[in-house]
C-alpha positions, 0 to 999 in steps of 0.5 A: 729601253726608257730614258732617265727623264729627270737626268734629261731635264735642265740642270736647274729644273733637276734641283727644284722641288715642286711648289707645295700649296696650302693643303685644301680643306677637302684633302684634310677631310679625307685624310683625317675623316673630319667634317669639312664644315669643321675645318678652317683654312688659314694657309693661303692668304685668301680674303676671308670675306670672299670675292667682291660682290660686284665681281661675282655679279659680273661673272654671272652675267658673263657665263653665257659666253663661255664658248668664246675665247677671251679678249687676248689683249684684255682691252677693258681691264687694261683701260681701267688699270691705266686710268686707275694707275696713271699709266698708258695701256701699253704699259700694262701686261696681264697675267694668269695671276702675278705668278705668271708675270714672274715666269714671263719675266724670267723667260724674257730676260733670264737664260743660262749664264745669267742670274737673278738676285733675290732675298733669303726667305723670299717668295718661293716662285723666284727661285723656281722661275729662275732655275727653270730657265737655267739661270743662276740664283744669287740669294742675299742674306736677309736682315731681321727676316726681311730684305737687306736692300744694300746686300741685294745691291752688292749681289748684283754683278755683270750677269744679273738681269733681274732683281726680284723684291717683294714688299711686303714679303711673303712669307715673312710679312716684312717691308721697307719704306719709300726712302729705302726703295728710292735709294735702292733704285738709284743704285741699281744698274740701268740694264737690270730689271727690278721686279717689285712684287706688290701682291699685298700692297692693298693691305698697307695703310698710311705711308709705311710702304712705298707705292711702286707706281710713283717710281715708274716714270723715273726708272724705265728698269722698274716693273711693278707686279700686282694681283687680284688674288688677295684683297680683291678676293679672286684667287681662284680666277688667277688674274694679275698684272704688271706695270712697266715701261712700254718697252718692257711691256712689249717684250713681255707681251711677245712671250706671254701666252695668248688668252692667258687670262680667261673671260671670267677673270677679265670681267671679274677683275674689271668689276672688282677694281671699281669695288673700292668699298669692298677693298676698304672693308677687307683692309679694315677686317685684316687690321682688326684680325692682325691685332686679334692674332698678335694679342692672342700670341702674346698671351701664349708667350709667343713671338712673331714677325711684324707684318704689313700683309694679310698673314703673320709668321709666328715662332712656335719656339720649337720645330714647327712641323709637329705643331702644324700636324697637331693643328691639322688634327684639330681641323685648322690648316696653316702653312709650315715654312721650313722650306723658306729657311724658317723651321720654327715658324708657321705662317697664318693667314688672317681670317674672320674673327671666329676663325682667328679665335679657333686657331688660337684655341687650337694652337694653345691646345697643341702647344700644351701637349708638348 
């Protein structure tokens, strides 16, 4: 006799669907018998320049020590982050990617009977980590595809323990400015932890986006989450971090798994953090690529959601799933976002100029077929 292990799972888990990542190149090559060299992947918001050269050199130097456990406290990386970000080392929590930070927050502060607030069209991990621990999700209606911060404030109740906000947001690329964040934080109850997810902050230029670090000293209930996966080009190594008050960091480190960041990730992140030129060039390439895609979509008569990240969500004017499938047959991988309540949009990562051109040509071909 066997049990129904779905029914035995926590109620919140039963309602979840597994997170679906961007389709890997090798998988598409196998499915459609396409030469992998002909495939371009613009689905996962990866840095098209690759990884920081300094980080790659640091990885090579560390390979001989793979038999050793990593530094469970991440001392060197915490020291660098504390100096760079103007915080104390005891305000830093390291994660296996910033997704790990989000899960640690949920395990530390959410439980059945409690809830988390986040926006419609927000990052899929927020409902996953919330429901996985049996907490309720309170979803605030979006405004112009982005976060409606006053609506999110109104969604907070006496059982709210966490608010997840992303700036820029994934998958919409939408953002809010410094004054909006300041007004929001001033109104959030002191016993509600605000998780400001800044995974794409390095792509921001000028003062359009607030720097969450500027608000840490004033708001002990603020946590800023960042990652090395995007602008730093270290997505496969999975290393992210949180900056918060020492008290919150202490709580998170009680829940954090030992050795959650591996040795290669630690040394690579340290090296990448100092590779300012690489990040600057990545930002510049992204700005040029964004203009290229916007111009191309304008010529195709399409609309899109303005973005401050390294991707753009384009409205194809019809159900996007068949367009996505058509692009796959052309050897171009992008990201359908119907699961985010955006059935007519495709999220497209900014690639190298030739990759952007290839996407636009393939999109034109697929749309022309009707």
